[in-house]
ROLUM-95185 format. One record per atom (N, C-alpha, C): z, y, x; residue number from 1; atom name. Coordinates in nm, 3 decimals, always signed. Layout:
<atoms>
<atom><up>Z</up><north>Y</north><east>X</east><i>NUM</i><at>CA</at></atom>
...
</atoms>
This chain:
<atoms>
<atom><up>+0.000</up><north>-0.118</north><east>+0.085</east><i>1</i><at>N</at></atom>
<atom><up>+0.000</up><north>+0.000</north><east>+0.000</east><i>1</i><at>CA</at></atom>
<atom><up>+0.000</up><north>+0.124</north><east>+0.089</east><i>1</i><at>C</at></atom>
<atom><up>-0.083</up><north>+0.219</north><east>+0.055</east><i>2</i><at>N</at></atom>
<atom><up>-0.093</up><north>+0.341</north><east>+0.133</east><i>2</i><at>CA</at></atom>
<atom><up>+0.023</up><north>+0.435</north><east>+0.103</east><i>2</i><at>C</at></atom>
<atom><up>+0.054</up><north>+0.517</north><east>+0.202</east><i>3</i><at>N</at></atom>
<atom><up>+0.159</up><north>+0.617</north><east>+0.187</east><i>3</i><at>CA</at></atom>
<atom><up>+0.111</up><north>+0.726</north><east>+0.091</east><i>3</i><at>C</at></atom>
<atom><up>+0.201</up><north>+0.774</north><east>+0.005</east><i>4</i><at>N</at></atom>
<atom><up>+0.163</up><north>+0.881</north><east>-0.087</east><i>4</i><at>CA</at></atom>
<atom><up>+0.185</up><north>+1.016</north><east>-0.019</east><i>4</i><at>C</at></atom>
<atom><up>+0.103</up><north>+1.112</north><east>-0.057</east><i>5</i><at>N</at></atom>
<atom><up>+0.108</up><north>+1.245</north><east>+0.002</east><i>5</i><at>CA</at></atom>
<atom><up>+0.167</up><north>+1.342</north><east>-0.099</east><i>5</i><at>C</at></atom>
<atom><up>+0.283</up><north>+1.399</north><east>-0.067</east><i>6</i><at>N</at></atom>
<atom><up>+0.354</up><north>+1.487</north><east>-0.161</east><i>6</i><at>CA</at></atom>
<atom><up>+0.273</up><north>+1.612</north><east>-0.194</east><i>6</i><at>C</at></atom>
<atom><up>+0.203</up><north>+1.666</north><east>-0.095</east><i>7</i><at>N</at></atom>
<atom><up>+0.130</up><north>+1.791</north><east>-0.123</east><i>7</i><at>CA</at></atom>
<atom><up>+0.008</up><north>+1.767</north><east>-0.211</east><i>7</i><at>C</at></atom>
<atom><up>-0.029</up><north>+1.642</north><east>-0.230</east><i>8</i><at>N</at></atom>
<atom><up>-0.141</up><north>+1.608</north><east>-0.318</east><i>8</i><at>CA</at></atom>
<atom><up>-0.093</up><north>+1.537</north><east>-0.443</east><i>8</i><at>C</at></atom>
<atom><up>+0.024</up><north>+1.570</north><east>-0.489</east><i>9</i><at>N</at></atom>
<atom><up>+0.073</up><north>+1.514</north><east>-0.614</east><i>9</i><at>CA</at></atom>
<atom><up>+0.107</up><north>+1.367</north><east>-0.609</east><i>9</i><at>C</at></atom>
<atom><up>+0.136</up><north>+1.314</north><east>-0.490</east><i>10</i><at>N</at></atom>
<atom><up>+0.173</up><north>+1.174</north><east>-0.477</east><i>10</i><at>CA</at></atom>
<atom><up>+0.056</up><north>+1.079</north><east>-0.473</east><i>10</i><at>C</at></atom>
<atom><up>-0.064</up><north>+1.128</north><east>-0.447</east><i>11</i><at>N</at></atom>
<atom><up>-0.182</up><north>+1.041</north><east>-0.438</east><i>11</i><at>CA</at></atom>
<atom><up>-0.179</up><north>+0.964</north><east>-0.307</east><i>11</i><at>C</at></atom>
<atom><up>-0.227</up><north>+0.840</north><east>-0.310</east><i>12</i><at>N</at></atom>
<atom><up>-0.237</up><north>+0.761</north><east>-0.187</east><i>12</i><at>CA</at></atom>
<atom><up>-0.366</up><north>+0.798</north><east>-0.115</east><i>12</i><at>C</at></atom>
<atom><up>-0.378</up><north>+0.754</north><east>+0.008</east><i>13</i><at>N</at></atom>
<atom><up>-0.499</up><north>+0.783</north><east>+0.086</east><i>13</i><at>CA</at></atom>
<atom><up>-0.622</up><north>+0.719</north><east>+0.023</east><i>13</i><at>C</at></atom>
<atom><up>-0.606</up><north>+0.602</north><east>-0.036</east><i>14</i><at>N</at></atom>
<atom><up>-0.718</up><north>+0.537</north><east>-0.104</east><i>14</i><at>CA</at></atom>
<atom><up>-0.764</up><north>+0.620</north><east>-0.223</east><i>14</i><at>C</at></atom>
<atom><up>-0.669</up><north>+0.675</north><east>-0.298</east><i>15</i><at>N</at></atom>
<atom><up>-0.705</up><north>+0.758</north><east>-0.412</east><i>15</i><at>CA</at></atom>
<atom><up>-0.772</up><north>+0.887</north><east>-0.366</east><i>15</i><at>C</at></atom>
<atom><up>-0.724</up><north>+0.945</north><east>-0.256</east><i>16</i><at>N</at></atom>
<atom><up>-0.784</up><north>+1.067</north><east>-0.203</east><i>16</i><at>CA</at></atom>
<atom><up>-0.928</up><north>+1.039</north><east>-0.161</east><i>16</i><at>C</at></atom>
<atom><up>-0.950</up><north>+0.925</north><east>-0.097</east><i>17</i><at>N</at></atom>
<atom><up>-1.086</up><north>+0.888</north><east>-0.057</east><i>17</i><at>CA</at></atom>
<atom><up>-1.175</up><north>+0.868</north><east>-0.179</east><i>17</i><at>C</at></atom>
<atom><up>-1.122</up><north>+0.803</north><east>-0.284</east><i>18</i><at>N</at></atom>
<atom><up>-1.200</up><north>+0.783</north><east>-0.406</east><i>18</i><at>CA</at></atom>
<atom><up>-1.235</up><north>+0.916</north><east>-0.472</east><i>18</i><at>C</at></atom>
<atom><up>-1.141</up><north>+1.009</north><east>-0.471</east><i>19</i><at>N</at></atom>
<atom><up>-1.166</up><north>+1.141</north><east>-0.530</east><i>19</i><at>CA</at></atom>
<atom><up>-1.275</up><north>+1.213</north><east>-0.452</east><i>19</i><at>C</at></atom>
<atom><up>-1.269</up><north>+1.206</north><east>-0.319</east><i>20</i><at>N</at></atom>
<atom><up>-1.368</up><north>+1.278</north><east>-0.238</east><i>20</i><at>CA</at></atom>
<atom><up>-1.507</up><north>+1.218</north><east>-0.253</east><i>20</i><at>C</at></atom>
<atom><up>-1.517</up><north>+1.085</north><east>-0.249</east><i>21</i><at>N</at></atom>
<atom><up>-1.649</up><north>+1.023</north><east>-0.258</east><i>21</i><at>CA</at></atom>
<atom><up>-1.703</up><north>+1.025</north><east>-0.401</east><i>21</i><at>C</at></atom>
<atom><up>-1.616</up><north>+1.009</north><east>-0.501</east><i>22</i><at>N</at></atom>
<atom><up>-1.652</up><north>+1.016</north><east>-0.642</east><i>22</i><at>CA</at></atom>
<atom><up>-1.773</up><north>+0.928</north><east>-0.673</east><i>22</i><at>C</at></atom>
<atom><up>-1.765</up><north>+0.802</north><east>-0.636</east><i>23</i><at>N</at></atom>
<atom><up>-1.876</up><north>+0.710</north><east>-0.658</east><i>23</i><at>CA</at></atom>
<atom><up>-1.900</up><north>+0.683</north><east>-0.806</east><i>23</i><at>C</at></atom>
<atom><up>-1.799</up><north>+0.702</north><east>-0.889</east><i>24</i><at>N</at></atom>
<atom><up>-1.815</up><north>+0.681</north><east>-1.032</east><i>24</i><at>CA</at></atom>
<atom><up>-1.886</up><north>+0.795</north><east>-1.103</east><i>24</i><at>C</at></atom>
<atom><up>-1.903</up><north>+0.907</north><east>-1.034</east><i>25</i><at>N</at></atom>
<atom><up>-1.970</up><north>+1.022</north><east>-1.094</east><i>25</i><at>CA</at></atom>
<atom><up>-1.888</up><north>+1.091</north><east>-1.201</east><i>25</i><at>C</at></atom>
<atom><up>-1.756</up><north>+1.085</north><east>-1.188</east><i>26</i><at>N</at></atom>
<atom><up>-1.668</up><north>+1.147</north><east>-1.287</east><i>26</i><at>CA</at></atom>
<atom><up>-1.660</up><north>+1.298</north><east>-1.264</east><i>26</i><at>C</at></atom>
<atom><up>-1.625</up><north>+1.370</north><east>-1.371</east><i>27</i><at>N</at></atom>
<atom><up>-1.602</up><north>+1.513</north><east>-1.359</east><i>27</i><at>CA</at></atom>
<atom><up>-1.462</up><north>+1.536</north><east>-1.302</east><i>27</i><at>C</at></atom>
<atom><up>-1.434</up><north>+1.659</north><east>-1.264</east><i>28</i><at>N</at></atom>
<atom><up>-1.302</up><north>+1.694</north><east>-1.210</east><i>28</i><at>CA</at></atom>
<atom><up>-1.195</up><north>+1.663</north><east>-1.315</east><i>28</i><at>C</at></atom>
<atom><up>-1.223</up><north>+1.699</north><east>-1.439</east><i>29</i><at>N</at></atom>
<atom><up>-1.127</up><north>+1.675</north><east>-1.546</east><i>29</i><at>CA</at></atom>
<atom><up>-1.100</up><north>+1.526</north><east>-1.566</east><i>29</i><at>C</at></atom>
<atom><up>-1.205</up><north>+1.445</north><east>-1.564</east><i>30</i><at>N</at></atom>
<atom><up>-1.189</up><north>+1.300</north><east>-1.581</east><i>30</i><at>CA</at></atom>
<atom><up>-1.107</up><north>+1.241</north><east>-1.468</east><i>30</i><at>C</at></atom>
<atom><up>-1.132</up><north>+1.287</north><east>-1.344</east><i>31</i><at>N</at></atom>
<atom><up>-1.052</up><north>+1.236</north><east>-1.231</east><i>31</i><at>CA</at></atom>
<atom><up>-0.907</up><north>+1.279</north><east>-1.244</east><i>31</i><at>C</at></atom>
<atom><up>-0.883</up><north>+1.402</north><east>-1.289</east><i>32</i><at>N</at></atom>
<atom><up>-0.745</up><north>+1.450</north><east>-1.305</east><i>32</i><at>CA</at></atom>
<atom><up>-0.670</up><north>+1.364</north><east>-1.407</east><i>32</i><at>C</at></atom>
<atom><up>-0.734</up><north>+1.332</north><east>-1.516</east><i>33</i><at>N</at></atom>
<atom><up>-0.670</up><north>+1.248</north><east>-1.619</east><i>33</i><at>CA</at></atom>
<atom><up>-0.649</up><north>+1.106</north><east>-1.565</east><i>33</i><at>C</at></atom>
<atom><up>-0.748</up><north>+1.052</north><east>-1.495</east><i>34</i><at>N</at></atom>
<atom><up>-0.739</up><north>+0.916</north><east>-1.442</east><i>34</i><at>CA</at></atom>
<atom><up>-0.625</up><north>+0.901</north><east>-1.341</east><i>34</i><at>C</at></atom>
<atom><up>-0.610</up><north>+0.998</north><east>-1.251</east><i>35</i><at>N</at></atom>
<atom><up>-0.507</up><north>+0.988</north><east>-1.147</east><i>35</i><at>CA</at></atom>
<atom><up>-0.375</up><north>+1.054</north><east>-1.187</east><i>35</i><at>C</at></atom>
<atom><up>-0.370</up><north>+1.120</north><east>-1.301</east><i>36</i><at>N</at></atom>
<atom><up>-0.246</up><north>+1.178</north><east>-1.351</east><i>36</i><at>CA</at></atom>
<atom><up>-0.200</up><north>+1.301</north><east>-1.275</east><i>36</i><at>C</at></atom>
<atom><up>-0.294</up><north>+1.380</north><east>-1.224</east><i>37</i><at>N</at></atom>
<atom><up>-0.261</up><north>+1.504</north><east>-1.154</east><i>37</i><at>CA</at></atom>
<atom><up>-0.341</up><north>+1.617</north><east>-1.217</east><i>37</i><at>C</at></atom>
<atom><up>-0.312</up><north>+1.741</north><east>-1.174</east><i>38</i><at>N</at></atom>
<atom><up>-0.385</up><north>+1.855</north><east>-1.231</east><i>38</i><at>CA</at></atom>
<atom><up>-0.522</up><north>+1.870</north><east>-1.165</east><i>38</i><at>C</at></atom>
<atom><up>-0.606</up><north>+1.949</north><east>-1.229</east><i>39</i><at>N</at></atom>
<atom><up>-0.739</up><north>+1.975</north><east>-1.176</east><i>39</i><at>CA</at></atom>
<atom><up>-0.732</up><north>+2.052</north><east>-1.045</east><i>39</i><at>C</at></atom>
<atom><up>-0.628</up><north>+2.135</north><east>-1.029</east><i>40</i><at>N</at></atom>
<atom><up>-0.610</up><north>+2.210</north><east>-0.904</east><i>40</i><at>CA</at></atom>
<atom><up>-0.586</up><north>+2.116</north><east>-0.787</east><i>40</i><at>C</at></atom>
<atom><up>-0.512</up><north>+2.008</north><east>-0.811</east><i>41</i><at>N</at></atom>
<atom><up>-0.486</up><north>+1.910</north><east>-0.706</east><i>41</i><at>CA</at></atom>
<atom><up>-0.617</up><north>+1.841</north><east>-0.667</east><i>41</i><at>C</at></atom>
<atom><up>-0.698</up><north>+1.806</north><east>-0.765</east><i>42</i><at>N</at></atom>
<atom><up>-0.826</up><north>+1.741</north><east>-0.737</east><i>42</i><at>CA</at></atom>
<atom><up>-0.914</up><north>+1.833</north><east>-0.653</east><i>42</i><at>C</at></atom>
<atom><up>-0.922</up><north>+1.960</north><east>-0.691</east><i>43</i><at>N</at></atom>
<atom><up>-1.002</up><north>+2.055</north><east>-0.616</east><i>43</i><at>CA</at></atom>
<atom><up>-0.948</up><north>+2.075</north><east>-0.475</east><i>43</i><at>C</at></atom>
<atom><up>-0.816</up><north>+2.080</north><east>-0.460</east><i>44</i><at>N</at></atom>
<atom><up>-0.756</up><north>+2.097</north><east>-0.327</east><i>44</i><at>CA</at></atom>
<atom><up>-0.785</up><north>+1.976</north><east>-0.238</east><i>44</i><at>C</at></atom>
<atom><up>-0.777</up><north>+1.857</north><east>-0.295</east><i>45</i><at>N</at></atom>
<atom><up>-0.807</up><north>+1.735</north><east>-0.220</east><i>45</i><at>CA</at></atom>
<atom><up>-0.951</up><north>+1.736</north><east>-0.172</east><i>45</i><at>C</at></atom>
<atom><up>-1.043</up><north>+1.767</north><east>-0.262</east><i>46</i><at>N</at></atom>
<atom><up>-1.185</up><north>+1.769</north><east>-0.226</east><i>46</i><at>CA</at></atom>
<atom><up>-1.213</up><north>+1.876</north><east>-0.121</east><i>46</i><at>C</at></atom>
<atom><up>-1.151</up><north>+1.993</north><east>-0.133</east><i>47</i><at>N</at></atom>
<atom><up>-1.171</up><north>+2.102</north><east>-0.037</east><i>47</i><at>CA</at></atom>
<atom><up>-1.118</up><north>+2.062</north><east>+0.101</east><i>47</i><at>C</at></atom>
<atom><up>-0.999</up><north>+2.004</north><east>+0.106</east><i>48</i><at>N</at></atom>
<atom><up>-0.941</up><north>+1.965</north><east>+0.234</east><i>48</i><at>CA</at></atom>
<atom><up>-1.021</up><north>+1.854</north><east>+0.301</east><i>48</i><at>C</at></atom>
<atom><up>-1.063</up><north>+1.755</north><east>+0.224</east><i>49</i><at>N</at></atom>
<atom><up>-1.140</up><north>+1.645</north><east>+0.283</east><i>49</i><at>CA</at></atom>
<atom><up>-1.275</up><north>+1.694</north><east>+0.333</east><i>49</i><at>C</at></atom>
<atom><up>-1.336</up><north>+1.787</north><east>+0.264</east><i>50</i><at>N</at></atom>
<atom><up>-1.464</up><north>+1.843</north><east>+0.310</east><i>50</i><at>CA</at></atom>
<atom><up>-1.444</up><north>+1.918</north><east>+0.441</east><i>50</i><at>C</at></atom>
<atom><up>-1.335</up><north>+1.995</north><east>+0.452</east><i>51</i><at>N</at></atom>
<atom><up>-1.309</up><north>+2.068</north><east>+0.576</east><i>51</i><at>CA</at></atom>
<atom><up>-1.278</up><north>+1.974</north><east>+0.691</east><i>51</i><at>C</at></atom>
<atom><up>-1.216</up><north>+1.862</north><east>+0.662</east><i>52</i><at>N</at></atom>
<atom><up>-1.189</up><north>+1.762</north><east>+0.767</east><i>52</i><at>CA</at></atom>
<atom><up>-1.317</up><north>+1.695</north><east>+0.813</east><i>52</i><at>C</at></atom>
<atom><up>-1.406</up><north>+1.667</north><east>+0.718</east><i>53</i><at>N</at></atom>
<atom><up>-1.527</up><north>+1.594</north><east>+0.750</east><i>53</i><at>CA</at></atom>
<atom><up>-1.630</up><north>+1.682</north><east>+0.819</east><i>53</i><at>C</at></atom>
<atom><up>-1.641</up><north>+1.808</north><east>+0.777</east><i>54</i><at>N</at></atom>
<atom><up>-1.739</up><north>+1.900</north><east>+0.834</east><i>54</i><at>CA</at></atom>
<atom><up>-1.667</up><north>+2.026</north><east>+0.885</east><i>54</i><at>C</at></atom>
<atom><up>-1.596</up><north>+2.015</north><east>+0.997</east><i>55</i><at>N</at></atom>
<atom><up>-1.515</up><north>+2.129</north><east>+1.042</east><i>55</i><at>CA</at></atom>
<atom><up>-1.596</up><north>+2.252</north><east>+1.081</east><i>55</i><at>C</at></atom>
<atom><up>-1.723</up><north>+2.236</north><east>+1.118</east><i>56</i><at>N</at></atom>
<atom><up>-1.803</up><north>+2.351</north><east>+1.158</east><i>56</i><at>CA</at></atom>
<atom><up>-1.862</up><north>+2.428</north><east>+1.041</east><i>56</i><at>C</at></atom>
<atom><up>-1.858</up><north>+2.371</north><east>+0.923</east><i>57</i><at>N</at></atom>
<atom><up>-1.919</up><north>+2.434</north><east>+0.805</east><i>57</i><at>CA</at></atom>
<atom><up>-1.813</up><north>+2.512</north><east>+0.728</east><i>57</i><at>C</at></atom>
<atom><up>-1.777</up><north>+2.627</north><east>+0.776</east><i>58</i><at>N</at></atom>
<atom><up>-1.672</up><north>+2.707</north><east>+0.712</east><i>58</i><at>CA</at></atom>
<atom><up>-1.728</up><north>+2.816</north><east>+0.622</east><i>58</i><at>C</at></atom>
<atom><up>-1.858</up><north>+2.823</north><east>+0.608</east><i>59</i><at>N</at></atom>
<atom><up>-1.915</up><north>+2.927</north><east>+0.524</east><i>59</i><at>CA</at></atom>
<atom><up>-1.963</up><north>+3.044</north><east>+0.609</east><i>59</i><at>C</at></atom>
<atom><up>-1.986</up><north>+3.156</north><east>+0.546</east><i>60</i><at>N</at></atom>
<atom><up>-2.038</up><north>+3.272</north><east>+0.615</east><i>60</i><at>CA</at></atom>
<atom><up>-1.934</up><north>+3.331</north><east>+0.709</east><i>60</i><at>C</at></atom>
<atom><up>-1.982</up><north>+3.389</north><east>+0.818</east><i>61</i><at>N</at></atom>
<atom><up>-1.895</up><north>+3.453</north><east>+0.916</east><i>61</i><at>CA</at></atom>
<atom><up>-1.922</up><north>+3.602</north><east>+0.914</east><i>61</i><at>C</at></atom>
<atom><up>-1.818</up><north>+3.682</north><east>+0.901</east><i>62</i><at>N</at></atom>
<atom><up>-1.835</up><north>+3.827</north><east>+0.900</east><i>62</i><at>CA</at></atom>
<atom><up>-1.882</up><north>+3.874</north><east>+1.036</east><i>62</i><at>C</at></atom>
<atom><up>-1.960</up><north>+3.982</north><east>+1.037</east><i>63</i><at>N</at></atom>
<atom><up>-2.016</up><north>+4.033</north><east>+1.163</east><i>63</i><at>CA</at></atom>
<atom><up>-1.907</up><north>+4.081</north><east>+1.258</east><i>63</i><at>C</at></atom>
<atom><up>-1.793</up><north>+4.124</north><east>+1.206</east><i>64</i><at>N</at></atom>
<atom><up>-1.686</up><north>+4.170</north><east>+1.293</east><i>64</i><at>CA</at></atom>
<atom><up>-1.626</up><north>+4.056</north><east>+1.374</east><i>64</i><at>C</at></atom>
<atom><up>-1.644</up><north>+3.933</north><east>+1.328</east><i>65</i><at>N</at></atom>
<atom><up>-1.587</up><north>+3.817</north><east>+1.396</east><i>65</i><at>CA</at></atom>
<atom><up>-1.683</up><north>+3.752</north><east>+1.493</east><i>65</i><at>C</at></atom>
<atom><up>-1.807</up><north>+3.798</north><east>+1.495</east><i>66</i><at>N</at></atom>
<atom><up>-1.907</up><north>+3.733</north><east>+1.578</east><i>66</i><at>CA</at></atom>
<atom><up>-1.894</up><north>+3.775</north><east>+1.723</east><i>66</i><at>C</at></atom>
</atoms>
């Protein structure tokens, strides 16, 4: 059994991976109901996993930072 993550509403790593990959093609709302967490948690999980997977893709960079 995977360790649950408190900052993600007690989801296990397997559940986090399932949410990120979304092989079932569920909507955010459907995943929130299925895993028993809020839609904000689902969005936060997907955002964090995307940043971990693609660390160089942070979006636009302001000219002052270049």
